[in-house]
C-alpha positions in Angstrom: 0.1 -0.2 0.0 1.8 3.2 -0.8 0.5 6.4 1.4 0.8 10.2 0.2 0.9 12.7 3.2 2.4 15.3 5.0 6.8 15.7 5.4 7.7 15.4 9.0 10.7 16.0 11.4 11.8 12.3 11.1 12.1 12.2 7.3 14.3 15.2 6.8 17.5 12.1 6.0 15.2 10.3 3.1 13.7 13.4 1.5 17.5 15.0 1.6 19.0 11.4 0.3 16.0 11.4 -2.6 16.4 14.9 -3.1 20.0 14.7 -4.4 19.9 11.8 -6.3 17.0 13.4 -8.6 18.4 16.6 -7.9 15.1 18.3 -6.7 13.9 22.0 -7.9 12.7 23.0 -4.9 13.5 21.7 -2.8 16.6 22.8 -0.7 20.0 20.7 -1.2 21.7 21.3 1.5 20.8 19.6 4.7 20.5 23.1 7.4 17.9 24.5 4.8 16.2 21.1 4.2 15.5 21.2 8.0 14.5 24.5 7.5 12.0 23.5 4.8 10.7 20.9 7.0 9.3 23.0 10.1 8.2 25.7 7.6 5.8 22.8 6.0 5.0 21.6 9.0 3.9 24.8 10.6 2.3 25.6 7.4 -0.5 21.9 7.3 -1.3 23.1 11.0 -2.4 26.7 10.1 0.2 28.2 12.2 2.1 29.6 8.9 -0.3 31.6 5.6 0.7 32.7 2.4 3.1 34.1 1.1 5.9 31.7 3.2 3.9 28.8 3.3 5.3 25.8 1.8 3.6 22.3 2.0 5.8 19.5 1.4 4.6 15.6 0.7 5.9 12.5 0.9 4.9 9.0 -0.9 6.1 6.8 1.1 5.6 2.9 1.0 3.7 1.8 3.8 5.9 -2.3 4.8 9.1 -0.3 4.4 8.2 3.2 5.2 10.8 4.1 2.3 10.4 7.8 1.1 9.7 7.4 -2.8 8.5 10.7 -4.1 8.1 14.4 -3.2 6.2 17.2 -4.2 5.3 20.6 -2.8 2.4 23.9 -3.0 4.4 26.7 -2.8 1.2 29.2 -1.9 2.9 31.5 -3.5 5.4 31.8 -6.1 5.7 35.6 -6.1 6.0 38.0 -3.6 7.7 42.0 -2.8 11.3 39.9 -1.5 11.4 37.6 -3.9 9.5 38.2 -6.7 8.9 35.2 -10.0 10.5 36.3 -12.4 10.3 35.1 -16.1 10.0 35.9 -20.1 6.7 36.4 -21.6 7.3 34.9 -25.3 5.3 37.9 -27.5 4.6 38.6 -31.1 5.3 42.1 -32.3 5.1 43.5 -35.7 7.5 45.9 -37.7 6.1 47.5 -40.7 8.0 49.3 -43.5 5.7 52.5 -45.2 8.6 52.6 -47.8 8.7 49.2 -49.0 5.4 48.6 -48.6 6.7 45.6 -46.2 6.5 44.0 -42.8 7.6 41.3 -40.2 5.7 39.4 -37.3 8.9 38.9 -34.4 9.1 36.5 -31.7 10.6 38.8 -28.3 11.3 37.8 -25.0 10.0 40.7 -22.5 11.6 39.9 -19.1 8.7 40.2 -16.4 8.0 39.6 -13.1 4.9 39.3 -10.3 5.5 40.4 -6.8 2.1 39.3 -6.4 2.4 35.9 -7.9 0.8 32.7 -7.9 0.3 29.9 -6.3 3.2 27.3 -7.6 2.8 23.5 -7.8 6.5 22.2 -8.0 9.3 19.8 -6.3 7.3 16.5 -7.7 9.8 13.9 -7.7 9.4 10.4 -7.9 12.0 7.6 -7.2 13.0 6.0 -11.1 12.8 2.7 -10.0 8.8 3.1 -8.8 7.5 4.8 -11.8 5.4 3.2 -15.0 4.4 0.3 -12.0 0.3 1.4 -13.8 -0.1 1.9 -9.9 -1.0 5.9 -10.0 2.0 6.4 -8.5 3.3 9.6 -10.1 -0.1 10.9 -10.9 -1.0 10.3 -6.9 2.3 12.2 -6.2 1.0 15.5 -8.8 -2.8 15.1 -8.3 -2.0 15.0 -4.4 -0.9 18.6 -4.3 -4.6 19.9 -6.3 -7.0 17.8 -3.8 -5.2 19.4 -0.7 -6.2 23.0 -2.6 -9.7 22.0 -2.7 -9.5 21.1 0.4 -8.3 24.3 1.4 -8.8 27.1 -1.3 -8.5 30.1 1.1 -5.2 29.6 1.8 -3.9 30.1 -1.9 -4.1 31.8 -4.9 -6.7 31.8 -7.7 -4.1 31.6 -10.1 -2.4 28.0 -10.1 1.1 27.8 -12.1 3.4 24.6 -12.9 7.3 25.4 -14.4 8.5 23.1 -16.3 12.3 21.8 -16.9 13.9 22.1 -20.3 15.7 19.9 -22.4 19.5 20.6 -21.1 22.9 19.4 -21.3 24.6 16.7 -21.0 26.2 18.1 -18.3 22.7 19.9 -16.6 23.7 23.3 -19.2 20.6 25.3 -20.2 21.2 26.6 -23.9 19.6 29.5 -23.6 21.5 31.4 -20.1 24.4 30.9 -22.6 22.7 32.7 -25.1 21.4 35.8 -23.4 21.6 35.4 -19.1 25.2 34.5 -18.6 26.1 37.6 -21.5 23.7 39.8 -19.2 25.9 38.7 -15.4 28.5 37.3 -16.6 27.8 33.9 -14.7 27.2 30.2 -15.5 24.6 28.4 -15.7 25.1 26.8 -12.7 26.6 29.1 -10.6 23.7 31.2 -11.5 20.5 28.7 -10.9 22.1 28.1 -7.1 22.5 32.2 -5.8 19.3 32.4 -7.4 18.0 30.0 -4.7 18.5 32.5 -2.2 18.7 36.1 -3.8 17.3 36.9 -6.9 18.6 40.4 -7.1 20.9 40.2 -9.6 18.4 39.4 -12.2 16.3 42.3 -11.5 19.4 44.8 -11.5 21.2 43.1 -14.6 18.2 42.1 -17.2 17.7 44.2 -19.8 13.8 46.0 -20.0 14.0 46.1 -23.2 12.6 43.6 -26.1 15.0 40.8 -26.7 14.5 39.5 -30.6 14.0 35.8 -31.2 15.6 36.0 -35.0 18.9 36.8 -32.8 19.4 33.6 -31.4 20.8 30.4 -32.9 17.9 28.0 -34.5 18.8 26.0 -31.9 18.1 28.1 -28.8 15.1 29.4 -30.5 13.9 25.7 -31.2 14.3 25.4 -26.7 12.2 28.2 -26.3 8.9 26.4 -24.6 10.0 23.4 -25.0 10.0 20.2 -21.8 12.6 18.4 -21.7 12.5 14.6 -21.7 11.5 13.6 -18.9 8.6 16.3 -17.9 6.6 15.1 -20.5 4.6 13.1 -19.4 3.9 15.2 -16.2 2.5 17.7 -19.0 0.4 15.8 -20.8 -0.8 15.0 -17.3 -1.4 18.3 -16.3 -3.0 19.5 -20.1 -5.1 16.4 -19.4 -7.0 18.7 -16.0 -6.7 22.1 -17.8 -3.5 23.4 -17.0 -2.5 25.4 -20.3 1.2 27.0 -21.4 1.6 31.0 -20.8 3.4 31.9 -23.4 6.3 31.9 -20.5 9.2 30.3 -19.4 12.0 31.4 -16.9 14.6 33.2 -17.4 17.5 30.6 -16.6 16.4 28.0 -18.3 13.8 28.7 -21.0 11.5 25.7 -19.5 7.5 26.8 -20.0 5.5 28.2 -17.3 1.8 26.0 -17.4 -1.2 27.2 -15.4 -4.2 28.0 -15.2 -7.6 30.1 -12.6 -8.2 27.6 -9.7 -11.5 26.9 -11.2 -10.7 25.8 -14.2 -9.1 22.6 -12.5 -11.1 19.2 -13.2 -8.7 17.8 -10.2 -9.8 20.8 -8.1 -13.8 20.6 -9.5 -13.4 16.4 -8.3 -12.2 16.9 -5.6 -15.6 15.6 -2.8 -16.2 15.0 0.3 -17.7 11.8 1.3 -19.3 10.2 4.9 -18.3 7.1 5.2 -20.4 4.0 5.1 -20.6 0.3 6.3 -19.6 -1.6 4.2 -21.3 -4.3 2.4 -18.8 -4.2 -0.5 -17.9 -7.4 -2.6 -15.6 -5.2 -4.8 -14.4 -1.9 -4.3 -13.7 -0.5 -8.1 -13.0 3.2 -7.8 -9.4 4.2 -7.9 -8.2 7.4 -6.7 -6.7 9.4 -3.2 -8.5 8.7 -0.5 -7.7 11.5 2.5 -8.3 12.3 5.7 -6.6 15.1 8.3 -5.9 14.9 11.5 -3.9 17.2 14.2 -2.1 19.4 11.9 -1.4 16.1 9.8 -2.6 15.1 5.9 -2.5 11.2 5.1 -4.3 9.7 1.3 -4.4 6.3 0.4 -3.8 5.6 -2.9 -6.4 2.7 -2.7 -9.8 1.7 -4.1 -13.8 2.1 -2.9 -17.1 2.3 -3.6 -19.1 6.1 -4.1 -23.1 6.0 -3.3 -24.4 9.2 -3.4 -23.1 11.0 -1.2 -21.6 7.9 0.8 -18.2 6.2 0.6 -17.6 2.9 1.6 -13.9 1.9 2.3 -12.4 -1.5 2.4 -10.8 -2.5 5.9 -7.4 -1.7 5.0 -7.8 1.2 4.0 -10.0 2.1 7.2 -7.4 0.9 9.6 -4.6 2.5 8.3 -6.8 6.4 8.0 -8.2 4.9 11.2 -11.6 5.5 10.4 -14.7 3.9 10.4 -18.8 5.0 9.0 -19.7 8.2 10.4 -16.8 9.6 9.7 -15.9 11.8 6.5 -12.9 11.9 3.8 -12.5 13.6 0.9 -11.8 11.5 -1.9 -10.3 12.4 -6.2 -10.4 10.2 -8.9 -7.9 8.9 -11.2 -10.3 8.2 -13.5 -12.5 11.8 -14.1 -13.9 13.6 -16.8 -11.7 15.9 -18.8 -11.5 19.3 -18.4 -13.9 20.4 -21.2 -17.2 18.2 -19.3 -19.0 19.5 -16.7 -18.3 17.4 -13.2 
């Protein structure tokens, strides 16, 4: 059995090992910083830390071995006065000459920043040995964030954002950064990325405010603008299927695309429902999904099957035992099979 739950203090070593192995973007690599992140997450789940500082770290745990095999995160607000959300907006710019009666449409990059940013879905990593198992583990890690947002809408911004990594070189470098960012900062990609995790002032001070015409870049770099890396493509397709769209916005460091949507337009948020547990008489539990319970500021969701009848839910005995719930208690349920964003839920 697999459980997605809120992070605990005792998880530090396992989360640190996993984040180093898979190069988690939003999780700190240094142990002291990660310890602070975990404490912030615990206080956030407890409701003791609110937006914009709140962060929520989820752990995917194999119940029998108590091994953490994946993580994902919610950053309640990505973009504040102290730490703006920087981006390049990918735009079209028309130019026309009356003299030669001809014009051209250019693709340009326009540097921008947001001090009242959206809620970000981040930090998703899954151990390679548990990918493609047919048990919806990647989906569980991804969708649990939206399930939690559905359960606590007031804690989060109406706009939901996620950033995807683009194709990088074998050395882990960004060709877009080398073509643009390095020329304005004189910093290599990995060093600039490391500095920006703690202080982004140099981006604001050194990046140009004028349009950057992509026709001046190499064909290879132009091709990478808004492109999703191979490892991120399954996650991209998954989020597109539930309502998130490419915002024609890219990361100024690596050129990775930003996807987003309004909370009301995301199918997973609409599909998350609260049910009262009914005494089980079912022989078969055929509806797969996440069954979640909260207690004492902690969150726990089981990846499993159930049976839904109107506003009642029936659960197998092993799930009731893990969640420590029974008839009359309430849980939230998110089905793995839901209508597309174009259908009513």
